[in-house]
Structures are given as C-alpha cells and as structure tokens.
N, C-alpha and C positions, 0 to 999 in steps of 0.2 A: 787523513787523520783517523778515521776507523774503517776498518775494514773486517769483512765475515769471509769468508775462503769456505764453500763446501766442497768435500771428496768423498768420494768412494763411491759414487755411481757408477751405473754400468748394465751392459746386457746379463740377463740370469735367467735361467728357464722357470717356468709355471710351478710353484714349491719349492723354489730354494727360497734362499734369506741373501740378505744387502744389510751393511751397515756403512751410515752413513757419518760424518762430523762434521763439525762448521766451527771454526777455530776464530774468534774476535781477538782484533788486533789493535795496536794505536793509543791515541791519548784517552784511553778508558779509565774511568774516576771507581765504576761500579755498575754491576750489570743486573737489571731486574728478572723480569721474566724473559725467556727466551722460547723459539717454540720452530716447527715446522710447518711447512706449505706444502702443496703440491698443484699443479696445472698443468692438466690433460689439454691437449690438441684440440683448439674450438669452444673450450672449458674457463670458468673464469678459477681464480685461485683460490685454493679451497683451506682452510685449516687443519691440521690431520694432530697435533699435539702440540702441550704448551707445557714448561718447569718453570715453578716459581726459583728464586732461589735457594730458596728452604728446599725446596724439591717435590713439592704440592705438583700433582701433573692431571692433565686433562686430556681426554683423545674423541676424537670424532669416531662415532658410532660403527663406520665403515673400517677404523682400523683397529677398535679395539679388541684386546686378547692376540694380537697379532703383532704389532708393531711395540716399541716400547722405548721411552725418551729417556733421557738421563742427561747429566753434565757432572763434569768437572771445574769448579769454582777456581780454584787455583791456576788451572790452564786456562779459562774462557772460554770454554769447550761445550759442546753441546752433541750429543749423537743420539743416533736413530735408528736402534735395531728392527731389521725388518724380517720378519717369518712368514711363511705360509704364501709368499708373492703369488697375484694372481697376473693376467693381464691387464686387469681395470689397474690397478696397481701403476702404469705405466707415467710418464710424464717428466715434467720438470720439479724438479724437489728443490723448493726457497728454505733458507734459515733466516730468522730475525732474532734483533734483541732492544729490548729493553733498556736503555744505557744510559748514565751520566756519562759527557764527556766532557771537555773543556770548553765545548760548547754549550754545551747545558744539557738538557735530557728530550732525545730523540730515539727514534725507530730504527734501527740500520736493518738493511736486505743484503742479504748474499745474492752472485752474481748466480746461483743455481744450479743444481749437478741433474745430468740424464737417466733417468731410471728407465729400463727397458724387459718388460715380462714380456717373455714368449711363450706362448701354449703349445 
C-alpha cells in the first residue's frame, strides 16, 4: 500500500556530514507534514525536524543550526542534511509522513536507517 524507505545512513567521523533521504510510495493521495526522528540505544524515539507541505520547518534544539530538512513534493521525498555530526547523533533515524491514501489519513513510518558517528 504505502511505503516509506530511508537511505543514506552509515558510519561517519565526528565533524562530518551525511544526507538522509526518505521516499514515500504507493497509493498516496497527498502528504501533509513529514519528519525525521532519532532513536539512540536505550532511549526513546525523539523528533528532530518536521516540514509541512508548504515548506515550514521546525527543529529540535539539539540539531538546530546543524541539520536541515527539505522535501521534494513531486517526488514524495524528504531529506535531512546533517552537518557537524557528533557521537551523540548516533542512532537509528526514522522518517514519517502524515498522509492521505486510499485507506484514509494515517501516519506512516519508515524502517529506519542507522547512523553511527565515531569520535
């Protein structure tokens, strides 16, 4: 039906950068807000950044000024550019989308992509 697939995670040294992508596909009628979340080992999943269809953004204080969220509405894709990474940024990164499909309005999640920042 609807799938969100993240990509772009990996291992990077502290101070480095990564760009995550999340593509939504399936029986999608429209997508409202999209966002990125992070779950570190032993911790709860936390919101990092969200973006509306019109491009308005919000960031967690921990990533503001270092991470940038963007989206391509034509491609149903959301991105997260992550700069000046530090070891505390390590974790599994998930995207989500508040969208309308043939099943109605639901929030869908991707499967997650691992980001590891070495010191």
